[in-house]
C-alpha positions as CSV (number, residue, x, y, z in Angstrom):
1,X,10.9,-13.3,-21.8
2,X,8.3,-13.8,-19.2
3,X,8.3,-16.1,-15.9
4,X,8.1,-19.8,-16.3
5,X,4.5,-21.6,-14.9
6,X,7.4,-22.8,-12.1
7,X,8.0,-19.1,-11.5
8,X,4.5,-18.3,-11.4
9,X,3.7,-20.9,-8.7
10,X,6.7,-20.0,-6.8
11,X,5.3,-16.3,-6.4
12,X,2.0,-17.4,-5.9
13,X,3.3,-19.9,-3.0
14,X,5.2,-17.0,-1.3
15,X,2.3,-14.8,-1.2
16,X,0.2,-17.5,0.1
17,X,3.3,-18.4,2.9
18,X,3.1,-14.5,4.0
19,X,-0.6,-14.4,4.5
20,X,-0.1,-17.4,6.4
21,X,2.9,-15.6,9.0
22,X,0.6,-12.3,9.1
23,X,-2.4,-14.3,10.7
24,X,0.1,-16.1,12.6
25,X,1.2,-13.0,14.3
26,X,-2.5,-11.8,14.6
27,X,-2.8,-15.0,16.4
28,X,-0.3,-14.5,19.0
29,X,-0.7,-10.9,19.4
30,X,-4.1,-11.2,19.5
31,X,-4.1,-13.5,22.8
32,X,-1.4,-10.9,24.3
33,X,-3.2,-7.4,23.4
34,X,-4.4,-5.9,26.6
35,X,-4.8,-2.4,25.1
36,X,-7.0,-0.9,22.5
37,X,-4.0,0.1,20.1
38,X,-2.8,-3.6,20.4
39,X,-6.0,-4.7,19.7
40,X,-6.2,-2.6,16.2
41,X,-2.8,-3.8,15.4
42,X,-3.8,-7.1,15.8
43,X,-7.0,-6.4,13.5
44,X,-4.4,-5.0,10.7
45,X,-2.5,-8.0,10.7
46,X,-5.7,-10.0,10.3
47,X,-6.8,-8.0,7.2
48,X,-3.3,-8.0,5.7
49,X,-2.8,-11.7,6.0
50,X,-6.3,-12.1,4.4
51,X,-5.3,-10.1,1.6
52,X,-2.0,-11.9,1.0
53,X,-3.9,-15.4,1.3
54,X,-6.5,-14.4,-1.4
55,X,-3.9,-12.9,-3.9
56,X,-1.6,-16.2,-3.3
57,X,-4.8,-17.9,-4.5
58,X,-5.4,-15.7,-7.2
59,X,-2.3,-16.1,-8.2
60,X,-2.1,-19.6,-8.1
61,X,-5.5,-19.7,-10.2
62,X,-4.7,-17.3,-13.1
63,X,-1.1,-15.0,-12.9
64,X,-1.9,-13.1,-16.1
65,X,-5.0,-11.7,-15.4
66,X,-4.2,-10.9,-11.8
67,X,-0.5,-10.0,-11.7
68,X,0.5,-6.2,-11.1
69,X,0.6,-4.3,-14.5
């Protein structure tokens, strides 16, 4: 038995919300980043957040073809 459409929507929203949280953390750290290693961490948070936002959008659009196998 597979996921219902509502379950798929919950997963997509979860990925999207995690992406927003990573971007928020990036924003906060970026304004306080004084050293080069801190700037790299902020950049990593940005990349992770962008990835999760896009994944959430893809899952919401077509869960079956974009899910992990």
